[in-house]
C-alpha positions in Angstrom: 4.4 -2.1 9.1 6.0 -5.0 10.9 6.9 -3.1 14.0 3.6 -3.7 15.8 4.5 -5.7 18.9 7.9 -6.5 17.6 11.4 -5.4 18.6 12.9 -2.5 16.8 15.5 -4.8 15.3 12.9 -7.1 13.7 10.9 -4.1 12.4 14.1 -2.7 10.9 15.2 -6.0 9.4 11.7 -6.5 8.0 11.7 -3.1 6.3 15.3 -3.8 5.0 14.1 -7.1 3.5 11.1 -5.4 1.8 13.4 -2.7 0.4 15.8 -5.4 -1.0 12.8 -7.3 -2.5 11.6 -4.0 -4.2 15.1 -3.4 -5.5 15.1 -6.9 -7.1 17.9 -8.1 -4.8 16.0 -11.3 -4.1 18.7 -13.5 -2.7 19.6 -10.8 -0.2 15.9 -10.1 0.6 15.4 -13.8 1.4 18.4 -13.9 3.7 17.2 -10.8 5.7 13.6 -12.0 5.8 14.7 -15.5 7.1 16.3 -13.7 10.0 13.0 -12.0 10.7 11.1 -15.3 10.3 13.3 -17.1 12.9 12.5 -14.5 15.6 8.8 -14.0 14.6 5.8 -15.0 16.6 4.1 -18.2 15.4 1.2 -16.3 13.9 3.5 -14.4 11.5 5.6 -17.3 10.4 3.5 -18.5 7.5 3.2 -15.0 6.1 6.9 -14.4 6.3 7.6 -17.9 4.8 5.4 -16.8 1.8 7.4 -13.6 1.3 10.7 -15.6 1.5 9.4 -18.1 -1.0 8.4 -15.3 -3.4 11.9 -13.8 -3.1 13.5 -17.2 -3.8 11.2 -17.7 -6.7 12.4 -14.5 -8.3 16.0 -15.3 -7.5 15.5 -18.7 -9.3 14.0 -16.8 -12.3 17.0 -14.5 -12.4 19.3 -17.5 -12.6 17.3 -19.2 -15.3 15.7 -21.9 -13.1 12.2 -21.7 -14.4 11.1 -25.0 -12.7 12.3 -23.7 -9.3 10.6 -20.3 -9.9 7.3 -21.9 -10.7 7.4 -24.2 -7.7 8.3 -21.5 -5.2 5.7 -19.1 -6.6 3.0 -21.8 -6.0 4.2 -22.3 -2.5 4.4 -18.6 -1.8 0.9 -18.1 -3.0 -0.4 -20.9 -0.8 1.3 -19.5 2.3 0.3 -15.9 1.6 -3.3 -16.7 0.8 -4.0 -17.6 4.4 -3.5 -14.0 5.5 -6.0 -11.1 5.3 -5.9 -8.8 2.3 -3.6 -6.4 4.2 -0.9 -7.7 6.5 1.9 -5.8 8.2 1.3 -2.9 5.8 1.5 -5.0 2.7 -1.4 -5.2 0.2 -1.5 -9.0 -0.1 -4.3 -9.0 -2.6 -2.2 -7.0 -5.1 0.9 -9.2 -4.3 -1.0 -12.4 -4.8 -2.5 -11.2 -8.1 1.0 -10.3 -9.3 2.4 -13.7 -8.2 -0.5 -15.4 -10.0 0.3 -13.5 -13.2 4.0 -14.5 -12.9 3.1 -18.2 -12.3 0.7 -18.3 -15.3 3.3 -16.6 -17.6 6.0 -19.0 -16.6 3.7 -22.1 -16.9 2.5 -20.9 -20.4 5.9 -19.8 -21.7 4.6 -16.3 -22.1 6.5 -13.0 -21.4 6.6 -12.2 -17.7 4.9 -9.2 -16.2 6.7 -6.5 -14.3 8.3 -7.6 -11.0 6.0 -7.1 -8.1 6.6 -4.4 -5.5 5.7 -5.0 -1.9 
């Protein structure tokens, strides 16, 4: 996972952020992942920014802010699409497909799919 070349603290915080995301604790996940982003090497920043934006998008959705959710989903997809299909142990292809389904559902006023898991 994220620990390759990273301090144990960053690897631990990254795993913590992913667990929070997968538990639908999106605001908390974004806070933890921002800490990881601040200390990350330049080559990982865009990827982490995409994860943070996805977490914020789902937080916006949970508070009824559909416009914010759609906007952040689009930004998250752009930032994550620049990485390979697997990055730091995350299947980005599956995540990007899930984010696209969410974005489409929100744009079309359709029922949303299940929340993605990272």
